[in-house]
C-alpha angles and dihedrals in degrees: 000000000000125000088253089058089051090052091053093046096047093045091049090050090047093234122148119260144149127207123186147168120206121227116287094357131119097211120099118200135188144184112210110192120223096217140028094244121127113234124195133193125208104165096040092225095117125094125239137062121325126208114186135180129235091252103075091200089070125081125273118230119226130199094204121224091221092051096048146059110245113214129184135174141163112270116237115172126177111231110279122201114227106234120182111226103233090203091067106088129179111277104225095173092103096043097098094048092045095049090046088050092052090048090052091049092051089051089052091049091051088054091050093245089133140342098227139009126184109227117201140179142181127245118199124209128182111237106177092162097043113159113196101202095042091050092048092049088053090053091050094047098046104035103044095154092055134080100256117197151159117208122185139177119161092223095046108031147246120298131179130180152157106213123184096194128091116204096186143345114189131175114179103317097333117097142174132194137165143228107223121177142124122069138210136158117268107247101176095249124137100221110056117193124201127208126229091258095059094041092052092045092052094045090054090059093047093049092047094051095048093047092048095052099033094099097041099044141050138198091039116189120192115193126208120273114269137183118241132184123231113178107307093341138084125215138184115243136186118188117217126189139171147133124281117236101233095200091054103034149035131196089262092053091048093050092046090050090055104036124112097020123192086259090074103018117021143240133317084031101215094049093044093048092049090051092050094049092048101041114027090082096218139062113260089201107177096349108112089012119109140251141181151095115335124200098335120168116263098208094191096051093029094227140098122278135189128193114190131177136194111249101241131140090033142138139198120221114215132158094346091310129112111217106202117198121208138161147156141213116261120207133161089275094057124123114214094219094045091050090054091048090050091057090050090053091049093050089056090067092066095036090058092065099043 
């Protein structure tokens, strides 16, 4: 039985599971829960797979290692052609609300209420013939440098994604994270130039992360900015690493210091988050939350390791509809029309695999 057979069987039996492939790896892993119970974690000391919402005041769901069968196999996919489904059209129903939202954010920035807010929206597509395994194989084949996953619980829902952003990798006391912000379309040119808006947006995230972890970490290393490709988009990334001060910090404290970053929320964080919760007009749920391995045993280094990703480029499947979640960072340099167009470009990533 392959891991894809196990996905089909568990989904048909409506039993919780998660299956995932880390960026640029050819190993696919999965936790297949033995019961339909919902488990939560509050202290982040358990082992398993964590699935957390955008709102960090809400509970994180855990598929526990000791309540599941862990399965892993080498990934071998036959070459899949990437065919755009011509029936999937742009959903402009949220355009007016989104552009009004961006306008309101820009007004707040001009009044010094915040420097940046991430505006997001949902796009809904009918998928009457949705095939879970085929869609997931397409994600794995076409977004090899992303964290590609399926997460399912019968009481919560079905989520799939291909996220390019790491929130945190930690082995023992050593950790790495990244500042990822700024977006432009990939145009197949060697020399990529970035505008002031994207450079400022990315620097805000870098500054926030380093200031948040400065007192609970040591030996910080901040790499140079680099351009990375995710699907048909380019982003600016800065890698950051260090060592956690065990007497001052725990894994929970480190995650709470980072999440939500200005890349998915805004800056200052508390003001931006309050604005989002009061003005976006929908519940982000697990979009821009985080997910990944929690406290698994590293048999080589004989210590615990966690590998956690920000839940971007994702969709929720509900009642034969795909709910695609997209957003973008708004700063004083933002253009309302360009911000809308950026969300359309981001939605194409998920539409390509439906």
